[in-house]
C-alpha positions as a Markdown table, in Angstrom:
| # | Residue | x | y | z |
|---|---|---|---|---|
| 1 | Met | 28.2 | 22.0 | 61.7 |
| 2 | Lys | 27.2 | 23.3 | 65.1 |
| 3 | Arg | 28.2 | 21.3 | 68.2 |
| 4 | Phe | 25.8 | 20.8 | 71.1 |
| 5 | Leu | 26.4 | 19.3 | 74.5 |
| 6 | Ser | 24.3 | 16.3 | 75.5 |
| 7 | Leu | 22.8 | 16.1 | 78.9 |
| 8 | Thr | 24.6 | 13.8 | 81.3 |
| 9 | Leu | 23.0 | 10.7 | 82.7 |
| 10 | Ala | 22.9 | 12.2 | 86.2 |
| 11 | Leu | 21.1 | 15.3 | 85.0 |
| 12 | Leu | 18.6 | 13.3 | 83.0 |
| 13 | Phe | 17.8 | 11.0 | 85.9 |
| 14 | Thr | 17.3 | 13.9 | 88.4 |
| 15 | Val | 15.9 | 16.7 | 86.3 |
| 16 | Ser | 12.5 | 18.1 | 87.3 |
| 17 | Leu | 10.5 | 19.9 | 84.7 |
| 18 | Ala | 8.0 | 22.7 | 84.9 |
| 19 | Gly | 5.2 | 22.9 | 82.4 |
| 20 | Cys | 1.6 | 23.7 | 81.8 |
| 21 | Gly | -0.4 | 20.5 | 82.1 |
| 22 | Gly | -4.0 | 19.8 | 81.5 |
| 23 | Glu | -6.7 | 20.2 | 84.1 |
| 24 | Glu | -6.6 | 17.6 | 86.9 |
| 25 | Asp | -10.1 | 16.3 | 86.1 |
| 26 | Val | -9.3 | 15.8 | 82.5 |
| 27 | Ala | -9.0 | 12.2 | 81.5 |
| 28 | Gln | -6.0 | 12.8 | 79.4 |
| 29 | Asn | -3.7 | 15.0 | 77.4 |
| 30 | Asn | 0.5 | 13.5 | 76.4 |
| 31 | Asp | 6.5 | 4.7 | 73.0 |
| 32 | Gly | 9.0 | -11.4 | 63.7 |
| 33 | Asp | 9.1 | -11.2 | 67.6 |
| 34 | Val | 12.3 | -10.5 | 69.5 |
| 35 | Thr | 12.3 | -13.4 | 72.0 |
| 36 | Ser | 13.5 | -13.0 | 75.6 |
| 37 | Ala | 16.6 | -14.9 | 74.7 |
| 38 | Glu | 17.4 | -12.6 | 71.8 |
| 39 | Leu | 16.7 | -9.5 | 73.9 |
| 40 | Phe | 19.3 | -10.8 | 76.4 |
| 41 | Thr | 21.8 | -11.8 | 73.7 |
| 42 | Asp | 25.5 | -11.1 | 74.1 |
| 43 | Gly | 27.2 | -8.6 | 71.9 |
| 44 | Glu | 28.0 | -10.7 | 68.8 |
| 45 | Asp | 24.5 | -12.2 | 68.4 |
| 46 | Ala | 21.8 | -10.6 | 66.2 |
| 47 | Ala | 18.3 | -9.8 | 67.4 |
| 48 | Ser | 15.6 | -10.5 | 65.0 |
| 49 | Asp | 12.0 | -9.1 | 65.1 |
| 50 | Ser | 9.2 | -10.3 | 62.9 |
| 51 | Met | 6.1 | -9.6 | 65.0 |
| 52 | Thr | 3.1 | -8.5 | 63.0 |
| 53 | Asp | 0.9 | -5.7 | 64.2 |
| 54 | Pro | -2.7 | -6.9 | 63.7 |
| 55 | Asp | -3.6 | -3.3 | 62.7 |
| 56 | Asp | -1.0 | -3.0 | 60.0 |
| 57 | Gly | 0.6 | -5.7 | 57.9 |
| 58 | Asn | 3.4 | -3.5 | 56.8 |
| 59 | Val | 6.0 | -4.7 | 59.3 |
| 60 | Ala | 9.7 | -5.1 | 58.5 |
| 61 | Glu | 12.1 | -7.6 | 60.1 |
| 62 | Val | 14.5 | -6.2 | 62.6 |
| 63 | Thr | 18.1 | -7.5 | 62.4 |
| 64 | Thr | 20.6 | -5.7 | 64.6 |
| 65 | Glu | 24.2 | -6.8 | 65.2 |
| 66 | Asp | 26.6 | -5.7 | 67.9 |
| 67 | Ala | 24.0 | -3.6 | 69.7 |
| 68 | Asn | 24.5 | -4.5 | 73.3 |
| 69 | Ser | 27.5 | -2.4 | 74.4 |
| 70 | Thr | 27.5 | 1.3 | 74.8 |
| 71 | Asp | 29.6 | 4.4 | 74.9 |
| 72 | Asn | 28.3 | 6.9 | 77.5 |
| 73 | Gly | 30.2 | 9.9 | 76.1 |
| 74 | Asp | 28.5 | 13.2 | 77.1 |
| 75 | Thr | 29.0 | 15.0 | 73.8 |
| 76 | Ala | 28.3 | 14.3 | 70.2 |
| 77 | Thr | 31.6 | 14.2 | 68.4 |
| 78 | Val | 31.6 | 15.6 | 64.9 |
| 79 | Glu | 34.6 | 14.1 | 63.0 |
| 80 | Gly | 36.0 | 14.8 | 59.6 |
| 81 | Asp | 33.8 | 13.7 | 56.7 |
| 82 | Lys | 31.5 | 11.4 | 58.7 |
| 83 | Lys | 27.9 | 11.7 | 58.0 |
| 84 | Thr | 25.8 | 13.2 | 60.8 |
| 85 | Val | 22.3 | 12.2 | 61.9 |
| 86 | Gly | 19.9 | 13.6 | 64.4 |
| 87 | Phe | 18.0 | 11.8 | 67.2 |
| 88 | Val | 15.2 | 13.9 | 68.7 |
| 89 | Thr | 13.2 | 12.8 | 71.7 |
| 90 | Asn | 9.8 | 14.1 | 73.0 |
| 91 | Gly | 11.2 | 15.2 | 76.4 |
| 92 | Ile | 13.7 | 14.5 | 79.1 |
| 93 | Ala | 13.3 | 11.3 | 81.0 |
| 94 | Ser | 15.3 | 8.2 | 82.1 |
| 95 | Phe | 13.7 | 6.4 | 79.1 |
| 96 | Trp | 15.6 | 8.7 | 76.8 |
| 97 | Val | 18.9 | 8.1 | 78.5 |
| 98 | Ile | 18.7 | 4.5 | 77.5 |
| 99 | Ala | 17.7 | 5.4 | 73.9 |
| 100 | Glu | 20.6 | 7.8 | 73.7 |
| 101 | Ala | 23.0 | 5.0 | 74.7 |
| 102 | Gly | 21.7 | 2.9 | 71.8 |
| 103 | Ala | 22.0 | 5.8 | 69.4 |
| 104 | Arg | 25.6 | 6.5 | 70.4 |
| 105 | Gln | 26.5 | 2.8 | 70.1 |
| 106 | Ala | 25.0 | 2.6 | 66.7 |
| 107 | Ala | 26.9 | 5.8 | 65.7 |
| 108 | Glu | 30.1 | 4.1 | 66.7 |
| 109 | Asp | 29.3 | 0.8 | 65.0 |
| 110 | Phe | 28.3 | 2.4 | 61.7 |
| 111 | Gly | 30.9 | 5.2 | 61.6 |
| 112 | Val | 28.6 | 8.3 | 61.8 |
| 113 | Asn | 28.1 | 11.2 | 64.2 |
| 114 | Val | 24.8 | 11.5 | 66.1 |
| 115 | Glu | 23.4 | 14.7 | 67.5 |
| 116 | Val | 20.9 | 13.9 | 70.3 |
| 117 | Arg | 18.3 | 16.5 | 71.2 |
| 118 | Met | 15.9 | 16.3 | 74.2 |
| 119 | Pro | 13.3 | 19.1 | 74.3 |
| 120 | Pro | 12.5 | 20.2 | 77.9 |
| 121 | Asn | 9.4 | 22.2 | 77.2 |
| 122 | Gly | 7.2 | 20.7 | 74.6 |
| 123 | Pro | 6.4 | 21.2 | 70.9 |
| 124 | Glu | 8.1 | 24.6 | 70.5 |
| 125 | Asp | 11.4 | 23.3 | 71.8 |
| 126 | Gln | 11.1 | 20.3 | 69.5 |
| 127 | Lys | 10.3 | 22.5 | 66.5 |
| 128 | Arg | 13.4 | 24.6 | 67.2 |
| 129 | Met | 15.6 | 21.6 | 67.5 |
| 130 | Leu | 14.4 | 20.1 | 64.3 |
| 131 | Glu | 14.9 | 23.4 | 62.5 |
| 132 | Glu | 18.4 | 23.7 | 63.9 |
| 133 | Leu | 19.3 | 20.2 | 62.7 |
| 134 | Val | 17.9 | 20.9 | 59.2 |
| 135 | Ala | 19.9 | 24.2 | 59.1 |
| 136 | Asp | 23.0 | 22.1 | 60.1 |
| 137 | Glu | 22.3 | 20.0 | 57.0 |
| 138 | Val | 22.3 | 16.7 | 58.9 |
| 139 | Asp | 22.0 | 13.5 | 56.7 |
| 140 | Gly | 18.8 | 12.3 | 58.5 |
| 141 | Ile | 16.6 | 12.8 | 61.5 |
| 142 | Ala | 14.7 | 10.4 | 63.8 |
| 143 | Val | 12.1 | 12.1 | 65.9 |
| 144 | Ser | 9.4 | 11.2 | 68.4 |
| 145 | Pro | 6.7 | 13.7 | 67.6 |
| 146 | Ile | 5.1 | 15.4 | 70.5 |
| 147 | Asp | 1.9 | 16.5 | 68.8 |
| 148 | Pro | 1.8 | 14.7 | 65.4 |
| 149 | Asp | -1.7 | 16.0 | 64.4 |
| 150 | Asn | -0.5 | 19.6 | 64.7 |
| 151 | Gln | 3.1 | 19.0 | 63.5 |
| 152 | Thr | 2.4 | 17.6 | 60.0 |
| 153 | Glu | 3.5 | 20.7 | 58.2 |
| 154 | Leu | 6.7 | 20.9 | 60.2 |
| 155 | Leu | 7.5 | 17.2 | 59.7 |
| 156 | Asn | 6.8 | 17.5 | 56.0 |
| 157 | Ser | 9.1 | 20.5 | 55.8 |
| 158 | Val | 11.8 | 18.5 | 57.4 |
| 159 | Ala | 11.2 | 15.5 | 55.1 |
| 160 | Glu | 11.7 | 17.7 | 52.1 |
| 161 | Lys | 15.2 | 18.6 | 53.2 |
| 162 | Thr | 16.5 | 15.3 | 54.8 |
| 163 | Asn | 15.7 | 11.7 | 55.5 |
| 164 | Leu | 13.0 | 11.7 | 58.2 |
| 165 | Ile | 11.8 | 8.7 | 60.3 |
| 166 | Thr | 9.8 | 8.5 | 63.5 |
| 167 | His | 10.5 | 6.5 | 66.6 |
| 168 | Asp | 8.6 | 5.7 | 69.8 |
| 169 | Ser | 5.6 | 7.7 | 68.7 |
| 170 | Asp | 4.5 | 7.8 | 65.0 |
| 171 | Ala | 3.2 | 10.5 | 62.7 |
| 172 | Pro | 1.5 | 8.4 | 60.1 |
| 173 | Asn | -0.1 | 11.3 | 58.2 |
| 174 | Ser | 3.3 | 13.0 | 57.6 |
| 175 | Asn | 5.8 | 12.2 | 54.9 |
| 176 | Arg | 8.2 | 10.4 | 57.2 |
| 177 | Ile | 9.8 | 7.4 | 55.6 |
| 178 | Gly | 8.9 | 4.9 | 58.3 |
| 179 | Tyr | 8.4 | 4.3 | 62.0 |
| 180 | Val | 10.7 | 2.5 | 64.5 |
| 181 | Gly | 8.8 | 1.4 | 67.6 |
| 182 | Met | 6.0 | -0.9 | 68.8 |
| 183 | Ser | 2.3 | -1.2 | 68.7 |
| 184 | Asn | 1.4 | 1.0 | 71.7 |
| 185 | Tyr | -2.2 | -0.3 | 71.6 |
| 186 | Ile | -0.9 | -3.8 | 72.1 |
| 187 | Ala | 1.3 | -2.6 | 74.9 |
| 188 | Gly | -1.7 | -0.9 | 76.5 |
| 189 | Arg | -3.6 | -4.1 | 76.4 |
| 190 | Met | -0.6 | -5.8 | 78.1 |
| 191 | Cys | -0.9 | -3.2 | 80.9 |
| 192 | Gly | -4.6 | -4.2 | 81.1 |
| 193 | Glu | -3.6 | -7.8 | 81.6 |
| 194 | Leu | -1.4 | -6.8 | 84.5 |
| 195 | Val | -4.3 | -5.0 | 86.1 |
| 196 | Lys | -6.4 | -8.1 | 85.7 |
| 197 | Glu | -3.7 | -10.1 | 87.6 |
| 198 | Ala | -3.6 | -7.4 | 90.3 |
| 199 | Leu | -7.4 | -7.1 | 90.6 |
| 200 | Pro | -8.8 | -10.5 | 89.5 |
| 201 | Asp | -12.2 | -9.7 | 91.1 |
| 202 | Gly | -12.4 | -6.3 | 89.4 |
| 203 | Gly | -12.2 | -2.8 | 90.9 |
| 204 | Ser | -11.6 | 0.9 | 90.1 |
| 205 | Leu | -8.4 | 2.5 | 88.8 |
| 206 | Met | -6.9 | 5.7 | 87.7 |
| 207 | Ile | -4.5 | 6.3 | 84.7 |
| 208 | Phe | -1.6 | 8.7 | 84.7 |
| 209 | Val | 0.3 | 9.9 | 81.7 |
| 210 | Gly | 2.2 | 12.9 | 80.4 |
| 211 | Arg | 0.0 | 14.2 | 77.6 |
| 212 | Leu | -2.5 | 12.8 | 75.1 |
| 213 | Glu | -1.4 | 14.8 | 72.1 |
| 214 | Gln | 1.1 | 12.0 | 71.5 |
| 215 | Leu | -0.2 | 9.1 | 69.5 |
| 216 | Asn | 1.6 | 6.6 | 71.7 |
| 217 | Ala | -0.1 | 7.9 | 74.9 |
| 218 | Arg | -3.5 | 7.8 | 73.3 |
| 219 | Gln | -3.0 | 4.3 | 72.0 |
| 220 | Arg | -1.6 | 2.9 | 75.3 |
| 221 | Arg | -4.6 | 4.4 | 77.2 |
| 222 | Gln | -7.0 | 2.9 | 74.8 |
| 223 | Gly | -5.4 | -0.5 | 75.0 |
| 224 | Val | -5.8 | -0.5 | 78.8 |
| 225 | Ile | -9.4 | 0.5 | 78.5 |
| 226 | Asp | -10.3 | -2.0 | 75.8 |
| 227 | Glu | -8.6 | -4.9 | 77.6 |
| 228 | Leu | -10.4 | -4.2 | 80.9 |
| 229 | Leu | -13.7 | -3.8 | 79.1 |
| 230 | Glu | -13.2 | -7.1 | 77.2 |
| 231 | Arg | -13.5 | -5.2 | 73.8 |
| 232 | Asp | -12.4 | -6.5 | 70.5 |
| 233 | Phe | -9.1 | -5.4 | 69.0 |
| 234 | Asn | -9.4 | -1.9 | 67.5 |
| 235 | Pro | -6.5 | 0.5 | 67.7 |
| 236 | Glu | -8.6 | 3.2 | 66.0 |
| 237 | Arg | -11.1 | 3.3 | 68.9 |
| 238 | Tyr | -10.8 | 6.3 | 71.2 |
| 239 | Asp | -12.8 | 7.0 | 74.4 |
| 240 | Glu | -12.8 | 10.7 | 74.9 |
| 241 | Pro | -11.3 | 11.9 | 78.3 |
| 242 | Gly | -13.3 | 13.5 | 81.0 |
| 243 | Gln | -15.7 | 10.8 | 81.8 |
| 244 | Ile | -15.8 | 7.7 | 84.0 |
| 245 | Ile | -15.6 | 4.5 | 81.9 |
| 246 | Ser | -17.2 | 1.4 | 83.4 |
| 247 | Gly | -17.4 | -2.2 | 82.4 |
| 248 | Glu | -18.7 | -5.4 | 84.0 |
| 249 | Lys | -15.8 | -5.7 | 86.4 |
| 250 | Tyr | -13.5 | -2.6 | 86.1 |
| 251 | Thr | -14.1 | 1.1 | 86.3 |
| 252 | Ile | -11.6 | 3.7 | 84.9 |
| 253 | Leu | -12.1 | 6.7 | 87.1 |
| 254 | Gly | -10.2 | 9.0 | 84.8 |
| 255 | Thr | -6.8 | 9.9 | 83.5 |
| 256 | Arg | -4.6 | 12.6 | 84.9 |
| 257 | Thr | -2.1 | 14.4 | 82.6 |
| 258 | Asp | 1.0 | 16.4 | 83.8 |
| 259 | Asn | 2.7 | 17.6 | 80.5 |
| 260 | Phe | 6.1 | 16.1 | 81.6 |
| 261 | Asp | 6.0 | 18.1 | 84.9 |
| 262 | Phe | 7.4 | 15.6 | 87.4 |
| 263 | Ala | 6.2 | 17.6 | 90.4 |
| 264 | Lys | 2.7 | 17.8 | 89.0 |
| 265 | Ala | 2.8 | 14.1 | 88.3 |
| 266 | Lys | 3.3 | 13.4 | 92.0 |
| 267 | Ser | 0.7 | 15.9 | 93.1 |
| 268 | Leu | -1.9 | 14.4 | 90.7 |
| 269 | Ala | -1.2 | 11.0 | 92.2 |
| 270 | Glu | -1.6 | 12.4 | 95.7 |
| 271 | Asp | -4.8 | 14.1 | 94.8 |
| 272 | Ala | -6.2 | 10.9 | 93.3 |
| 273 | Ile | -5.4 | 9.0 | 96.5 |
| 274 | Val | -7.3 | 11.5 | 98.6 |
| 275 | Ala | -10.3 | 11.7 | 96.2 |
| 276 | His | -10.5 | 7.9 | 95.7 |
| 277 | Pro | -9.1 | 6.2 | 98.8 |
| 278 | Asp | -10.7 | 2.9 | 97.9 |
| 279 | Met | -9.5 | 2.7 | 94.3 |
| 280 | Gly | -7.8 | -0.6 | 93.5 |
| 281 | Ala | -5.0 | 0.4 | 91.2 |
| 282 | Met | -3.0 | 3.2 | 89.6 |
| 283 | Ile | -1.5 | 2.8 | 86.1 |
| 284 | Gly | 1.4 | 5.0 | 85.0 |
| 285 | Leu | 2.0 | 5.1 | 81.2 |
| 286 | Phe | 5.1 | 7.2 | 81.0 |
| 287 | Ala | 8.5 | 6.2 | 82.5 |
| 288 | Tyr | 8.4 | 8.8 | 85.3 |
| 289 | Asn | 4.7 | 8.2 | 86.3 |
| 290 | Pro | 5.2 | 5.0 | 88.3 |
| 291 | Pro | 8.0 | 6.4 | 90.5 |
| 292 | Asn | 5.9 | 9.5 | 91.3 |
| 293 | Met | 2.8 | 7.3 | 92.0 |
| 294 | Leu | 4.9 | 5.2 | 94.4 |
| 295 | Glu | 6.2 | 8.3 | 96.2 |
| 296 | Ala | 2.6 | 9.5 | 96.6 |
| 297 | Leu | 1.4 | 6.1 | 97.9 |
| 298 | Lys | 4.4 | 5.9 | 100.4 |
| 299 | Ser | 3.5 | 9.4 | 101.7 |
| 300 | Ala | -0.2 | 8.3 | 102.2 |
| 301 | Asp | 0.9 | 5.0 | 103.7 |
| 302 | Lys | -1.0 | 3.1 | 100.9 |
| 303 | Ile | 1.8 | 1.0 | 99.5 |
| 304 | Gly | 0.4 | -2.4 | 98.9 |
| 305 | Gln | -3.2 | -1.3 | 99.4 |
| 306 | Ile | -3.5 | 0.4 | 96.0 |
| 307 | Lys | -1.8 | -1.7 | 93.3 |
| 308 | Val | 0.7 | -0.1 | 90.9 |
| 309 | Ile | 1.1 | -1.1 | 87.3 |
| 310 | Gly | 3.9 | 0.6 | 85.4 |
| 311 | Phe | 5.2 | 1.4 | 82.0 |
| 312 | Asp | 8.9 | 1.6 | 81.0 |
| 313 | Glu | 12.0 | 0.8 | 83.1 |
| 314 | Ala | 12.8 | 3.5 | 85.6 |
| 315 | Asp | 15.1 | 2.2 | 88.3 |
| 316 | Glu | 12.5 | 3.0 | 91.0 |
| 317 | Thr | 9.9 | 1.0 | 89.1 |
| 318 | Leu | 12.1 | -2.0 | 88.8 |
| 319 | Gln | 13.1 | -1.8 | 92.4 |
| 320 | Ala | 9.4 | -1.6 | 93.4 |
| 321 | Ile | 8.8 | -4.8 | 91.4 |
| 322 | Lys | 11.6 | -6.5 | 93.3 |
| 323 | Asp | 10.2 | -5.2 | 96.6 |
| 324 | Gly | 6.7 | -6.4 | 95.9 |
| 325 | His | 5.3 | -2.8 | 95.7 |
| 326 | Cys | 4.6 | -2.9 | 91.9 |
| 327 | Ile | 2.8 | -5.7 | 90.1 |
| 328 | Gly | 4.8 | -5.3 | 86.9 |
| 329 | Thr | 5.7 | -2.9 | 84.1 |
| 330 | Val | 5.4 | -3.0 | 80.4 |
| 331 | Val | 8.7 | -2.1 | 78.8 |
| 332 | Gln | 9.7 | -1.0 | 75.3 |
| 333 | Asp | 13.2 | -1.3 | 74.1 |
| 334 | Pro | 14.4 | 2.3 | 74.0 |
| 335 | Tyr | 18.0 | 1.2 | 73.6 |
| 336 | Met | 17.0 | -0.5 | 70.3 |
| 337 | Tyr | 14.9 | 2.5 | 69.3 |
| 338 | Gly | 18.0 | 4.6 | 69.4 |
| 339 | Tyr | 20.2 | 1.9 | 67.8 |
| 340 | Lys | 17.9 | 1.0 | 65.0 |
| 341 | Ser | 17.1 | 4.7 | 64.2 |
| 342 | Val | 20.8 | 5.6 | 63.7 |
| 343 | Glu | 21.4 | 2.4 | 61.8 |
| 344 | Ile | 18.5 | 3.1 | 59.4 |
| 345 | Leu | 19.4 | 6.7 | 58.9 |
| 346 | Thr | 22.9 | 5.7 | 58.1 |
| 347 | Lys | 21.7 | 3.3 | 55.4 |
| 348 | Leu | 19.3 | 6.0 | 54.0 |
| 349 | Ala | 22.2 | 8.5 | 53.9 |
| 350 | Asn | 24.0 | 6.0 | 51.8 |
| 351 | Asp | 21.1 | 5.5 | 49.4 |
| 352 | Asp | 20.1 | 2.2 | 51.0 |
| 353 | Asp | 16.4 | 2.0 | 51.6 |
| 354 | Ser | 16.3 | -1.7 | 52.3 |
| 355 | Ser | 15.2 | -1.2 | 56.0 |
| 356 | Phe | 11.7 | -0.4 | 54.9 |
| 357 | Ala | 11.5 | -2.8 | 52.0 |
| 358 | Asp | 8.8 | -4.9 | 53.7 |
| 359 | Gly | 6.8 | -2.0 | 55.0 |
| 360 | Asp | 7.0 | 1.3 | 56.9 |
| 361 | Phe | 7.0 | -0.1 | 60.4 |
| 362 | Ile | 10.0 | -1.6 | 62.2 |
| 363 | Asp | 8.3 | -3.4 | 65.1 |
| 364 | Ile | 10.2 | -3.8 | 68.4 |
| 365 | Pro | 7.5 | -5.4 | 70.6 |
| 366 | Ala | 6.9 | -4.7 | 74.2 |
| 367 | Arg | 7.5 | -7.1 | 77.2 |
| 368 | Lys | 6.2 | -7.4 | 80.7 |
| 369 | Val | 8.7 | -7.2 | 83.5 |
| 370 | Val | 7.6 | -9.0 | 86.6 |
| 371 | Ala | 9.1 | -10.6 | 89.8 |
| 372 | Gly | 8.3 | -14.1 | 88.5 |
| 373 | Asp | 10.0 | -16.3 | 86.0 |
| 374 | Thr | 10.8 | -15.4 | 82.4 |
| 375 | Asp | 8.3 | -16.9 | 79.9 |
| 376 | Glu | 9.2 | -16.1 | 76.3 |
| 377 | Ser | 5.9 | -17.4 | 74.9 |
| 378 | Lys | 4.0 | -14.8 | 77.0 |
| 379 | Lys | 6.5 | -12.0 | 76.5 |
| 380 | Ile | 7.3 | -12.0 | 80.2 |
| 381 | Val | 10.8 | -11.2 | 81.5 |
| 382 | Asn | 12.1 | -11.6 | 85.1 |
| 383 | Val | 13.0 | -8.2 | 86.7 |
| 384 | Asp | 16.5 | -9.3 | 87.8 |
| 385 | Glu | 17.4 | -10.7 | 84.3 |
| 386 | Phe | 16.0 | -7.6 | 82.6 |
| 387 | Trp | 17.8 | -5.1 | 84.9 |
| 388 | Thr | 21.1 | -6.9 | 84.5 |
| 389 | Val | 21.0 | -6.4 | 80.8 |
| 390 | Leu | 19.8 | -2.9 | 81.1 |
| 391 | Lys | 22.7 | -2.0 | 83.3 |
| 392 | Gln | 25.1 | -3.6 | 80.8 |
| 393 | Arg | 23.6 | -1.6 | 77.9 |
| 394 | Thr | 23.8 | 1.7 | 79.7 |
| 395 | Gly | 27.2 | 1.2 | 81.3 |
| 396 | Gln | 25.9 | 0.9 | 84.8 |
| 397 | Glu | 27.3 | -2.6 | 85.7 |
| 398 | Glu | 28.1 | -2.9 | 89.3 |
């Protein structure tokens, strides 16, 4: 079995990627309920998830024990006759640091080795990493597909050789066994709700995201659009990029894609501010988008004038919520994505397929993080409470 070094937390939080993104005028190219109390449970409690995706009744219940502590070891340790599973992301970002922490904790809890791979430069890197893990004869792989529509053959080839599941972003047309994640369409609509709070009288806005090839990015974007245009619930709907989309109160000026290029993400935000100085809001749908939007607004002296709505839990985004510079952010649970993926792959490697007995979707629903009070019934979490638990999980306690 080959050994690979994992990237350190410091590297992952500071890395800046170069890539070939889409054109700047293109509207886009690219992650039972768990209650707030359960999300913030101490180590010995179990978190249970039974939320049903209105688009798909095949939703399994999530039950995870001892998932709140983490080992931040920088390398995957291959020991003796332990089974080994792979956890492959769709890029390098702070979001995936949290997911890696969950994956490593699960590996410790369930007595397996985990090999974490983070492709820096898109589909080709991801393909290489998947092929290397297959060649190493790992006992299962969890992957967040970068371009599922064009990776079906690759994913099916992997599925022929080992247990394959998806996480964060699905590839429903492949032969993967199941998906660990959330309804990205619902999460997008939650972002739309935050926009309505920020701009109750309506206004114009721009959406920023890494790339639209990923199903999660497409569905988040569509959820935002449908919520703002007061449309019915339809995750299959898709408004093609490259056009202004207007409703009775809100206008989506477009979507800018950066292909995981952090420098480009900031420059696209800067360009949008210059081109649309009167826009009301900016929405960032990948973890690194809101921090880059905030930097661009700060440089343009527009903090507070143009509202910011985020996605995921970058430190800069959470601090901006505390400072009143960001309305709120919709968060997934990347820690649990990593944890559940390793747990399920371990079971599958031991001929236990009970995880997907109730369907092929393990739903870990999104939450809104805001400066206000926690409200479990509305899936709202206070930023200080959320950040405290996040630091505990990732070993960053002060």
